[in-house]
N, C-alpha and C positions, 0 to 999 in steps of 0.2 A: 925383621921380616914378619909378614903377616902369617898367622896360622891359617890352615885351610878353612876352619870354621869362621874366622873373622873375614876372610876373603869372600866366602860364600854369603855372609851377612851383608857385607858392603855391596856386592853385586845384586843381591835381592832388594836392598833398599834403593839402589839405582834403578832397577827395573820398575819397581812400584812407583818411584818418583816420576819416571818417564811416562808411565801409563796415566798418571794423574795430571800431568802437565796439559794445559790447554792446547788444542790444535793450532798450528800456525795459521795466520790469516792467508787464505789463498789469494794469489795476485791475479786470478783470472779476470780478464777485461775484454774478452772476445768470445762470442758464441757463434758457431756455424751450425746451421740447420739446412739440410738438403731440401729440395722441393718436396712439398707434401700435397696429396690429392685427397679430395673428399667427394662424395656423391651428393647430388641434389636431384630433385624431381626431373627426370628425363635429361640428365646431363651430369657434368662434373666440374669442379673448381680445382685448379692447381695453384697453390700459393708458393711463390718463389721470393726469397728475401736475400738481401746482401748480408754480409757478416754483421752481427750485432756488436756494436762497440760500446763500452761502458763509459759513462760520464756521471760521476757522483753515484747515486743509487738507482740509476736507470741504464738500461741497455737499449740502444736505438739502432734502427736499420731502415732501409727503404724496402718496399715490397711491390710485387706485381701479382695480381690475381687474374688468371685467365679462365673464362667460363666457356665450356664446350657444351653444346654447339652454338651458344649465343655469345659470340665474340664481342658484341657491342656492350655487353654487361660487364666486361672486364674493367679493371681499374688499377691504378698505381697509387702509391702514397708513401707515408712515413709511419712507422710503428715503434712504440716504446713500451717496455715492460719495466716494472719497478722491482728491483732486486737489491736488498740491503746486504751489508756484510754478514749479518746473522743468517740470512738466507743462503749465502754462499757456504757458510760453515755447516749448515744443514746438509747441503749436497756432499760436502767433504766427509761428513760423518755417515753418509749413506742413507739419509732421511729424505722423504718426499718434501719438495719445496713448492708451495703454491704461490702464484703471482697474479697480479692484475696489471692492467696497462690500458693504453688507448692507441688508436690509429686514426689518421686523417687521410682521406682519399685525395686525389689530385683535384677534386672539386670541393675540397675542404669539408666533406661530410665526416662527422665523427663516428668512430666504431669502438665499442667497448670490447676489451680483450681480457680474458681470464684463462687460467690453465694451471698446469703443474708439471714438474719435472721429477721423474723417478730415476735416481742415479744408479749406475753400476758401481763397482768397487772403486773407491777413491773420488767419485763424484764428477770427474772430468768428462765422462761420457754417460749416456743413458737414454731414456725415452722421454719424449715430451708430448703433452696433449695441450692444444691451443684451441680455445673457443673464441670466435669473433662474431659479434652481433652485427648483422647487416640488415637494416630496417627491421622487419619482424621475423627474420630468419637467423638461426644460430648455426654457423658453419663450424664443424669440429674436425680438426686436423691432428693426425698422429704421426710421429716420426722420431728419428734419433736426433741427438744433439751432441756437440763436441765443444767443450770449454777449452780455451787456450789463452796464452798471453800474447797480446798484440804489441809488437815492437814499434813504438811511436817514432823512435829515431830512424828506423829503417824505412818506414812509410813516408816520412817527410823528406828523405833523401831521394826518393823516386820521383 
């Protein structure tokens, strides 16, 4: 039988070893971002996206940008952001993750995308800032995000 001192030593070593162990790779492959709104000169733009799905080191979604009151300036398209496994680990550790990406409108116009995510505890939720360059204007959107695991089998059965 182990003495109390030896048991305490073993437990202490176990705790130190667990703290030094690398974080498990998060399996997050879906990001949900609710509609975000920003102001422009005499108007506003609301950005709505589908759920971002991970493919390799990118998350991709479709988007719709509605411009009020100039509805004819609105557009739809596809947006991708680059997120590596190391970036996901940053979120898991509670660190800010910066990202870049691109979007293409329904008229195939390219849009440069940059931003960052500031995670809450655990990294699965937090705040996101997205900057999208549209011609000579930079639109800045702020909002929350939610990372989750997209069940590929369940979605293909539907």
